[in-house]
C-alpha positions as CSV (number, residue, x, y, z in Angstrom):
1,X,71.3,97.0,47.8
2,X,69.7,93.8,48.9
3,X,67.2,93.5,51.7
4,X,69.8,91.6,53.8
5,X,70.1,93.0,57.3
6,X,73.6,93.3,58.6
7,X,74.0,92.5,62.3
8,X,77.2,93.2,64.0
9,X,76.2,92.0,67.4
10,X,77.8,88.6,68.0
11,X,75.9,88.2,71.3
12,X,72.7,87.8,69.4
13,X,74.1,84.7,67.7
14,X,75.8,83.0,70.6
15,X,73.5,81.4,73.1
16,X,74.0,82.8,76.6
17,X,76.4,85.5,75.4
18,X,74.1,88.3,76.6
19,X,73.6,86.7,80.1
20,X,75.4,88.4,83.0
21,X,78.6,86.6,84.0
22,X,78.4,85.2,87.5
23,X,81.1,86.5,89.8
24,X,83.7,84.0,90.9
25,X,83.7,83.3,94.6
26,X,86.4,85.1,96.4
27,X,89.3,83.2,97.8
28,X,89.2,82.9,101.6
29,X,92.2,82.4,103.8
30,X,92.0,80.0,106.7
31,X,93.7,80.5,110.0
32,X,94.7,77.8,112.5
33,X,94.2,78.2,116.2
34,X,97.8,79.4,117.0
35,X,97.6,82.1,114.4
36,X,94.2,83.2,115.7
37,X,95.5,83.3,119.3
38,X,98.4,85.4,118.2
39,X,96.4,87.8,116.0
40,X,93.8,88.4,118.6
41,X,96.0,88.3,121.7
42,X,93.8,85.7,123.4
43,X,94.5,82.7,125.5
44,X,93.2,79.3,124.4
45,X,90.6,79.4,127.2
46,X,89.5,82.9,126.3
47,X,89.2,82.0,122.7
48,X,86.9,79.0,123.3
49,X,84.9,80.8,126.0
50,X,84.1,83.6,123.4
51,X,83.2,81.0,120.8
52,X,80.9,79.2,123.2
53,X,79.2,82.5,124.1
54,X,78.7,83.3,120.5
55,X,80.9,86.4,120.7
56,X,83.7,85.1,118.4
57,X,83.6,83.4,114.9
58,X,83.1,79.7,115.0
59,X,85.8,77.5,113.7
60,X,85.1,74.5,111.4
61,X,86.8,71.2,110.7
62,X,88.9,71.5,107.5
63,X,90.1,67.9,107.4
64,X,89.2,64.7,109.2
65,X,92.6,63.9,110.7
66,X,96.2,64.9,110.8
67,X,99.4,63.2,111.9
68,X,99.6,65.4,115.1
69,X,95.9,65.2,115.9
70,X,94.5,61.8,114.9
71,X,91.1,62.3,116.5
72,X,90.1,65.9,115.9
73,X,91.4,67.0,112.5
74,X,92.3,70.5,111.6
75,X,90.1,73.3,112.9
76,X,90.3,76.6,111.2
77,X,88.8,80.1,111.2
78,X,88.1,82.3,108.2
79,X,90.5,85.3,108.2
80,X,87.8,87.8,107.0
81,X,85.6,86.8,110.0
82,X,88.5,87.3,112.4
83,X,89.3,90.7,110.8
84,X,85.6,91.7,111.2
85,X,85.7,90.7,114.9
86,X,88.8,92.8,115.4
87,X,87.1,95.8,113.6
88,X,84.1,95.4,115.8
89,X,86.3,95.5,119.0
90,X,88.0,98.6,117.7
91,X,84.7,100.3,116.9
92,X,83.4,99.4,120.3
93,X,86.5,100.9,122.0
94,X,86.2,104.1,119.9
95,X,82.5,104.5,120.7
96,X,83.2,104.3,124.5
97,X,86.5,106.2,124.6
98,X,86.1,110.0,125.2
99,X,87.7,112.0,122.5
100,X,90.8,113.9,123.5
101,X,90.1,117.6,123.2
């Protein structure tokens, strides 16, 4: 036998192969105002009052302009943030509602 060392680990020969793989960012779904209003059973004024008070997720401008709204563009909310707000409302209700015995 020769003194040649047999290495079966390909990762040692490929630069970066042993580095951890970065997780891909998760895909987020955006919701427009009408969908948020329906999902949360809020009026337009209630929605914006909660946003201004810091008690509801803040929307952001997705695009600059649209055919229907030439000045403002499309404002959207992130669905996971809306779901978290809903879960917090349910938890708050459950914490203050006496258990039925």
